[in-house]
C-alpha positions in Angstrom: 136.6 148.2 125.3 139.6 146.2 124.1 138.5 143.4 126.2 134.9 143.5 124.8 136.1 143.6 121.3 138.2 140.5 122.0 135.2 138.8 123.6 133.1 139.4 120.4 135.7 138.2 118.0 136.0 135.1 120.3 132.3 134.7 120.2 132.0 135.0 116.4 134.8 132.3 116.0 133.2 129.8 118.2 129.7 130.4 116.4 131.3 129.9 113.1 133.2 127.0 114.4 129.9 125.4 115.8 128.0 126.2 112.7 130.8 124.4 110.5 130.6 121.5 112.8 126.6 121.4 112.6 126.7 121.3 108.7 129.6 118.6 108.7 127.4 116.6 111.2 124.5 117.1 108.8 126.2 115.9 105.8 127.7 112.8 107.7 124.3 112.0 108.8 122.8 112.4 105.4 125.5 110.2 103.8 124.6 107.5 106.4 121.1 107.6 105.7 121.8 107.7 101.9 124.1 104.6 102.4 121.2 102.6 104.2 118.6 103.7 101.5 116.6 105.9 104.0 116.3 108.6 101.1 113.5 110.7 102.7 115.7 111.3 105.8 118.8 111.9 103.8 117.0 114.6 101.8 115.9 116.3 105.1 119.5 116.4 106.4 120.9 117.8 103.1 118.2 120.3 103.0 119.2 121.8 106.2 122.9 121.7 105.0 122.1 123.5 101.8 120.1 126.1 103.5 123.0 126.8 106.2 125.8 126.7 103.4 124.6 126.8 99.9 128.1 127.5 98.6 129.1 123.9 99.5 128.8 121.4 96.6 128.5 118.3 98.6 125.0 118.6 100.0 123.6 119.4 96.7 125.3 116.3 95.2 124.1 114.0 97.8 120.6 115.4 97.9 120.8 114.8 94.0 121.8 111.1 94.7 118.8 110.7 97.0 116.4 112.2 94.7 117.8 109.9 91.9 116.9 106.9 93.9 113.5 108.0 94.6 113.0 108.4 90.8 112.9 112.1 91.0 115.2 112.7 87.9 114.3 116.1 87.1 114.9 117.2 90.6 118.1 115.2 90.9 119.3 116.8 87.5 118.6 120.4 89.1 120.6 119.6 92.2 123.6 118.1 90.6 123.8 121.0 88.1 123.9 123.3 91.2 126.7 121.4 92.5 128.6 121.4 89.5 128.2 125.1 89.2 130.3 125.2 92.6 132.8 122.4 91.5 133.0 121.2 88.0 136.0 119.0 88.5 134.4 115.8 89.9 133.6 113.0 87.3 131.1 111.3 89.4 128.5 114.4 89.2 128.8 114.2 85.4 128.0 110.7 85.5 125.0 111.2 87.9 123.6 114.0 85.8 124.0 111.8 82.7 122.0 109.1 84.2 119.3 111.5 85.1 119.1 112.8 81.6 119.0 109.2 80.2 116.1 108.6 82.5 114.4 111.3 80.8 115.6 110.2 77.2 117.7 113.2 76.9 120.4 111.1 75.4 122.4 113.8 73.5 122.8 115.8 76.7 123.8 112.6 78.6 126.5 111.8 76.0 127.9 115.5 76.5 128.1 114.7 80.3 129.9 111.5 79.5 132.3 113.4 77.3 133.4 115.6 80.5 133.5 112.6 82.9 135.6 110.7 80.4 138.0 113.6 80.1 138.3 113.8 83.9 138.8 109.9 84.3 139.7 108.1 80.9 140.0 104.7 82.7 136.4 104.4 83.8 134.9 101.5 81.9 131.3 102.2 82.7 131.5 105.7 81.4 132.7 104.5 78.1 130.0 101.8 77.9 127.1 104.2 78.9 128.1 106.7 76.4 128.1 103.9 73.8 124.5 102.9 75.1 123.4 106.5 74.5 124.5 106.2 70.8 122.8 102.9 70.6 119.4 104.5 72.0 119.8 107.3 69.3 120.3 104.5 66.6 123.5 106.2 65.7 125.0 102.6 64.9 128.1 103.9 63.1 129.3 105.7 66.0 128.3 103.3 68.4 130.4 100.6 66.6 133.4 103.2 66.8 133.0 103.1 70.6 132.5 99.6 70.7 135.9 99.1 68.9 137.6 101.2 71.6 135.7 99.4 74.6 136.6 95.9 73.2 140.3 96.9 72.5 140.5 98.5 76.1 138.5 95.9 78.1 138.6 92.8 76.0 136.6 90.8 78.7 133.6 93.0 78.6 131.1 90.5 77.5 128.3 93.2 77.3 130.2 95.0 74.5 130.2 91.8 72.4 126.5 91.4 73.1 125.6 94.9 72.0 127.7 94.5 68.8 125.8 91.4 68.0 122.5 93.1 68.6 123.4 96.0 66.1 124.2 93.4 63.4 120.9 91.8 64.2 119.2 95.0 63.7 121.0 95.5 60.4 119.7 91.9 59.6 123.3 90.4 59.5 122.3 87.4 61.6 125.7 85.4 60.6 127.8 88.2 62.1 125.4 88.6 65.1 125.7 85.0 66.1 129.6 85.3 65.8 129.7 88.0 68.3 127.1 86.3 70.5 129.2 83.2 70.7 132.0 85.4 71.7 129.9 87.3 74.5 129.1 84.1 76.0 132.4 82.6 75.6 133.7 85.6 77.7 131.0 85.3 80.3 128.3 82.4 80.2 126.4 84.4 83.0 125.8 87.5 81.0 122.2 87.9 80.9 122.2 90.5 78.0 123.9 87.7 75.8 121.3 85.2 76.4 118.6 87.8 75.7 120.1 88.8 72.5 120.4 85.1 71.4 117.0 84.6 72.4 115.6 87.4 70.1 117.6 85.7 67.2 115.8 82.3 68.1 112.4 84.3 68.3 112.8 85.8 64.9 113.8 82.4 63.5 110.5 80.9 65.3 113.0 78.6 67.1 110.6 78.6 70.0 112.2 75.8 72.4 115.5 77.3 71.9 114.2 80.8 72.7 112.4 79.3 75.9 115.8 77.9 77.1 117.8 80.9 76.4 115.2 83.2 78.0 115.0 81.0 81.1 118.8 81.2 81.5 118.5 85.1 81.1 115.8 85.0 83.7 117.9 83.0 86.1 120.6 85.7 85.9 118.2 88.7 85.7 115.1 87.7 87.5 113.6 91.3 87.4 113.7 92.1 83.6 109.9 92.1 82.5 110.5 91.7 78.8 112.1 88.4 79.4 108.9 87.1 80.9 106.8 88.4 78.2 108.9 86.9 75.5 109.1 83.6 77.1 105.4 83.5 77.4 105.3 83.9 73.5 107.8 81.1 73.1 105.7 78.9 75.6 102.5 79.6 73.7 104.1 78.4 70.5 105.2 75.2 72.3 101.5 74.7 73.7 102.7 75.4 77.4 99.6 77.7 78.2 100.1 77.3 82.0 103.7 78.3 81.9 102.8 81.2 79.6 100.3 82.3 82.2 102.8 82.1 84.9 105.1 84.4 82.9 102.5 87.0 82.3 101.6 86.9 86.1 105.3 87.2 87.1 105.8 90.1 84.5 102.7 91.9 86.0 104.0 91.3 89.4 107.2 93.0 88.6 105.7 95.8 86.5 102.1 96.3 87.2 101.2 98.5 84.4 103.0 96.4 81.6 100.7 96.6 78.6 101.8 93.6 76.6 101.6 91.3 79.7 98.0 92.5 80.7 96.8 92.4 76.9 98.1 88.8 76.2 97.2 87.6 79.6 93.5 88.8 78.8 93.7 86.8 75.6 95.0 83.7 77.2 92.3 83.9 79.9 89.7 83.9 77.1 91.1 80.8 75.7 91.4 78.8 79.0 87.6 80.1 79.7 88.6 82.5 82.6 86.3 85.3 81.2 85.8 87.5 84.2 89.5 87.8 85.0 90.1 88.5 81.3 87.7 91.4 81.5 89.9 92.8 84.5 92.9 92.7 82.3 91.1 94.4 79.3 89.7 96.9 81.8 93.2 97.8 83.0 94.4 98.1 79.3 91.5 100.6 78.6 92.6 102.6 81.5 96.0 102.9 80.0 94.6 103.5 76.5 90.9 104.4 76.5 90.8 104.4 72.7 92.3 101.1 72.0 89.8 99.6 69.6 91.3 96.1 69.8 91.0 95.8 73.6 87.4 97.5 73.5 86.4 94.7 71.0 87.8 91.9 73.0 86.2 93.3 76.1 82.8 93.5 74.2 83.1 89.9 73.4 83.8 89.0 77.0 80.6 91.0 78.2 78.5 89.2 75.5 79.7 85.9 76.7 79.2 86.7 80.5 75.7 88.1 80.0 76.5 91.8 80.4 74.8 92.7 77.2 74.3 96.5 77.8 78.1 96.8 78.3 78.8 94.6 75.3 76.5 96.9 73.1 78.4 100.0 74.4 81.8 98.3 73.4 80.6 97.1 70.1 79.2 100.7 69.2 82.5 102.3 69.8 84.1 100.0 67.4 81.4 100.2 64.8 81.4 103.9 65.1 85.1 103.8 63.9 84.6 100.9 61.3 81.0 101.2 60.0 81.5 98.3 57.7 82.7 95.7 60.6 80.2 93.1 60.0 81.4 90.8 62.7 80.7 93.6 65.2 77.2 94.5 63.8 76.2 90.6 63.9 77.2 90.5 67.7 75.4 93.7 68.5 72.5 92.6 66.9 72.4 89.5 69.0 72.7 91.4 72.1 69.8 93.6 71.0 67.8 90.5 70.2 68.6 88.9 73.7 67.5 92.4 75.5 64.2 92.3 73.3 65.4 95.4 71.4 64.1 94.0 68.1 64.0 97.2 66.1 67.7 97.8 66.9 68.6 94.3 66.1 66.9 94.2 62.8 68.6 97.5 61.7 71.9 96.0 62.3 71.0 92.8 60.5 69.7 94.5 57.5 73.0 96.4 57.1 74.7 93.2 57.0 72.1 91.6 54.7 72.5 94.6 52.4 76.1 94.3 51.9 75.6 90.7 51.0 78.3 89.4 53.2 79.0 85.8 53.4 81.3 85.5 56.2 81.3 83.1 59.1 80.5 85.1 62.4 79.7 83.8 65.7 81.5 83.1 69.1 85.2 83.8 69.1 87.0 80.7 67.7 89.5 78.7 69.9 93.3 79.0 68.9 94.5 76.4 66.6 98.2 75.6 66.7 98.7 77.8 63.5 96.7 80.7 65.2 98.9 80.6 68.3 101.8 81.5 66.2 100.1 84.7 64.6 101.1 88.1 66.2 100.4 91.7 65.3 102.5 94.6 66.3 101.1 96.8 69.1 100.4 99.7 67.0 98.7 97.6 64.2 95.0 98.0 64.0 93.3 95.4 62.1 89.9 93.9 63.5 90.4 90.6 62.0 93.3 90.2 64.1 91.6 91.1 67.3 92.5 87.6 69.0 96.2 87.5 68.1 99.0 87.9 70.7 100.5 91.4 70.7 104.2 91.9 70.3 106.2 95.3 70.7 106.4 97.6 67.6 110.2 97.2 67.6 111.8 94.3 69.4 115.0 95.4 71.5 116.8 94.0 74.3 116.5 96.1 77.5 120.0 97.5 78.5 121.0 98.3 81.7 123.2 101.5 82.2 126.0 100.7 84.6 126.4 102.7 87.7 129.1 102.2 90.3 127.7 104.0 93.4 129.1 103.6 96.8 125.9 105.0 98.5 123.6 102.4 97.2 122.5 99.4 98.8 122.5 97.8 102.4 126.0 97.6 104.0 126.1 93.8 103.9 126.0 93.8 100.1 129.3 95.8 100.1 131.2 93.3 102.2 129.9 89.8 101.2 128.2 87.8 98.3 124.4 88.1 98.9 122.1 90.2 100.6 122.3 89.2 104.2 119.9 90.2 106.6 120.7 93.1 109.0 121.3 93.2 112.7 118.6 93.5 115.4 118.8 96.8 117.0 116.5 99.0 119.5 113.9 101.1 117.6 110.5 102.8 118.0 109.1 100.7 115.2 108.2 97.2 116.0 109.3 94.0 114.3 107.6 93.5 111.0 107.6 90.1 109.1 104.9 89.1 106.2 104.2 85.8 108.1 105.2 86.6 111.7 104.1 90.2 112.8 104.8 89.5 116.4 106.7 91.6 119.2 110.2 90.2 119.6 110.6 89.5 123.4 113.7 90.1 125.2 113.7 90.0 129.3 116.0 93.0 129.7 114.1 95.2 127.1 110.8 94.1 128.8 112.1 95.0 132.2 113.3 98.4 130.6 109.8 99.1 129.0 107.8 98.3 132.3 109.2 101.6 133.7 108.0 103.6 130.6 104.5 104.9 129.5 103.2 102.6 126.6 103.6 105.2 123.9 107.4 105.5 124.7 108.0 101.7 124.7 111.1 100.6 122.7 111.0 97.6 120.4 113.6 95.0 119.1 113.6 95.2 115.4 115.4 94.0 112.2 115.5 96.3 109.3 112.8 98.6 110.4 110.9 100.6 107.8 112.3 104.1 106.7 110.2 106.7 108.5 108.1 109.4 106.8 109.0 112.9 106.8 106.4 113.6 109.4 107.9 110.7 111.6 111.4 112.1 111.2 110.2 115.4 112.4 108.7 113.9 115.4 111.9 112.0 116.1 113.9 115.4 116.0 111.4 117.0 118.5 111.6 114.0 120.7 115.4 114.5 120.8 114.8 118.1 122.0 112.4 116.9 124.6 114.8 114.2 125.8 117.8 116.7 125.9 115.8 118.8 128.3 115.2 115.8 130.5 118.9 114.6 130.4 119.9 118.2 131.5 117.5 118.0 134.4 118.0 114.4 135.4 119.4 113.9 139.1 119.3 110.2 139.4 121.6 107.8 137.6 118.7 105.6 136.6 116.8 108.1 134.9 119.8 109.7 133.3 120.8 106.1 131.8 117.1 105.6 130.6 117.0 109.0 128.9 120.3 108.6 127.3 119.3 105.2 125.8 116.1 106.7 124.4 117.8 109.5 122.8 120.4 107.2 121.3 117.6 105.1 119.7 116.2 108.5 118.4 119.7 109.4 117.0 120.2 105.8 115.4 116.8 106.2 113.6 117.8 109.6 112.2 121.3 108.1 111.4 123.1 110.3 113.4 125.2 107.4 114.6 127.9 109.3 116.1 125.6 111.1 118.6 123.8 107.8 119.3 127.3 106.2 120.1 128.2 109.2 122.3 124.9 109.0 124.3 125.3 105.2 124.7 129.0 105.8 125.8 127.9 108.3 128.6 125.1 105.7 129.8 127.8 103.1 130.0 130.1 105.3 132.1 127.0 105.8 134.6 126.1 102.2 134.6 128.8 99.6 133.5 126.2 96.7 133.7 123.8 98.5 131.2 123.4 95.7 128.6 121.0 97.4 126.3 123.5 100.3 125.9 126.5 97.9 125.1 124.2 96.2 122.4 123.0 99.3 120.8 126.3 100.9 120.7 127.8 97.7 119.1 125.1 98.0 116.5 125.8 101.8 115.8 129.5 101.0 115.4 128.9 98.4 113.0 126.6 100.6 110.9 129.2 103.4 110.9 132.2 101.0 109.9 131.3 100.9 106.0 131.6 104.9 105.9 134.9 105.0 107.8 137.4 104.1 105.1 140.7 102.6 106.5 139.2 102.8 110.1 136.5 100.3 109.3 138.3 97.3 110.6 138.9 98.8 114.0 135.4 100.2 114.2 134.2 96.5 113.7 136.6 95.2 116.4 134.9 97.7 118.8 131.5 96.8 117.7 132.2 93.1 118.4 133.7 94.0 121.8 130.5 95.7 122.8 128.3 92.9 121.5 130.3 90.3 123.6 130.1 92.4 126.7 126.4 92.6 126.3 126.3 88.7 125.8 128.4 88.3 129.0 125.5 90.0 130.7 122.8 88.3 128.8 124.1 84.8 128.0 120.7 83.4 126.9 119.8 86.1 124.5 119.4 84.7 121.0 119.4 88.0 119.3 122.5 89.1 120.6 124.3 85.9 119.5 122.5 86.6 116.0 124.0 90.0 115.9 127.5 88.8 116.7 127.2 86.4 113.8 126.2 89.3 111.6 129.5 91.2 112.6 131.4 88.0 111.8 129.7 88.0 108.3 130.9 91.7 107.8 134.4 90.6 108.8 133.9 87.6 106.2 134.5 85.0 109.2 131.9 82.7 107.8 132.5 79.5 109.9 132.2 81.5 113.1 129.1 83.2 111.8 127.6 79.8 111.0 128.5 78.5 114.6 126.7 81.7 116.3 123.7 81.5 113.9 123.4 77.8 115.0 123.5 78.8 118.6 120.9 81.5 118.0 118.6 79.0 116.4 119.1 76.6 119.5 117.8 79.5 121.6 115.2 80.7 119.4 114.3 77.9 116.8 111.9 80.2 114.5 114.3 83.0 113.9 114.1 83.5 110.2 116.9 86.0 109.8 119.3 83.5 111.4 118.2 80.7 109.0 118.5 83.0 105.9 121.9 84.3 106.8 123.2 80.8 107.9 122.1 79.6 104.6 123.9 82.1 102.6 127.2 81.6 104.8 126.9 77.9 104.1 126.6 78.4 100.4 129.7 80.7 100.6 131.6 77.8 102.3 130.6 75.5 99.5 128.0 73.6 101.4 125.1 74.4 99.0 122.4 71.7 99.8 122.7 72.6 103.6 122.5 76.3 102.8 119.4 75.8 100.5 117.7 73.8 103.2 118.1 76.7 105.5 116.9 79.4 102.9 113.8 77.1 102.2 112.9 77.2 105.9 113.6 81.0 105.9 111.2 81.4 103.1 108.5 79.3 104.9 108.8 81.8 107.8 108.3 84.9 105.7 111.6 86.0 104.1 110.5 85.5 100.6 113.7 86.6 99.0 115.1 83.1 100.0 113.2 81.5 96.9 115.1 83.6 94.4 118.4 82.8 96.2 117.4 79.1 96.1 116.8 79.4 92.3 120.0 81.0 91.8 122.1 78.4 93.4 120.1 75.4 92.7 
């Protein structure tokens, strides 16, 4: 009996330890997925951890992070609140919840969270700055100025604080003080986009169009994804008769934000002026999906339908406007013309009689072209005046978009954390084929082709670079595949079969961000077959992916990754993708000259390898060889890595 009792205690202890190990592994795998921006997979790992041990704060917190980056701000707020109930002493959780609340425009509650976070970490500059921006959004300029006093005293080089103070003075119509603080902001940091944006707003308010265009161009160079900069620069260009440049700005604004009202509306007006009527109709159709009762858009579309011969549609739109404004004589005149052209004489005469009866002596007819003076006329978005139907629309309240700062170690690719620039990642084995906008081909490597020849088609492995994140269904399929492969590994009797199954399971583990399990499988495969080049290769990649999460052990992990890649290279000396991967590891170690040499070798073996061109270009720029780097980036852009063009613009 005593022996049975001891056995039960030992069994329960081992089960508890196994459960703890499983949850720890789930959290590690989830953090890895989070770090590499595979947020759907991260949520699945943290779901399982939360279900197993709901009293741990970490899975709640990390799941909140994943939801935040998927723009589920409400769900993220709920999760981080649950984490804070368990452990209320971590400042980063208050910061995350504050950001979730900011995205929901709950600024008062966000300020309360920043108060708690600052009490826990008074030296965190971004906490002070974001709290000040919340006060700015609430238009509490007095308290905002008090916060700015503290920020500027503590961190005198924070140029954004000077720019915000300048904006407050501008809103209070004190342009002299605004310009003084703007000068200081740009003196502190001439590469501060917000400083240039505020200065451009001053120029726009003073109708200094050329200066505004130059300042907005500088802001766009520094922050190419800020939509309002393109919309405002288009306005400046319209006022300097640069219609083509204005059109390009509206196109870019819509590419970045497909539902931007001002860009669509004003592009529609501009298309009318250049005679592109059918595409102007598309813009106003879009506006009317957003705001079905927007009479100004309805009237502009009516004119376009009228001009393009769609008379019934024009009558419908004119009627909507006339129902709201019965004495809108221009609209009546146009509708009468549509009726006459359709042979509906009685309806036309009724409209004409209404105009005649009012004894209106007003020019009506086709929409006039813009004169230089008319181009300068604008109306506020909320203003409804049918006489201003063809005037460029501006926001009701002109403000500079502020970016709330968030220092988060789990966002972004690993390369961003170790280097200047967004380097392309390593090639690795995957179930997802290589994908490139210009070159959607299957990457060929002799050793992999030989490996796949012994597998059924649906189980083939691919060599891929930055494969797309799997969906929830695909992740579940990968997990089931791990179970099937595990049963096969347990039953394997031949070394060849065992190595094949271990490699395939390791690829599944890699896709599921279980990098430790993947490395263990690959180590076993190498112990069975010391000449298995694919196993060395994949293990080297897994170790390099693990390194950023290893803290002080990261350098040693990178050395091990480099050793594995070099062993694979010794077995496959003509493999361009292995040489490329070694160059990527050199980049992570900041050995740029060695990386450039390897990228050059890889390009000799595979001349159309766009990732090698892109990365070599960035490395050359880092070494001060800007022109050579730009030449590489240009070629990489031609081969499908379109991000190269924004990098070229930055460094040129």
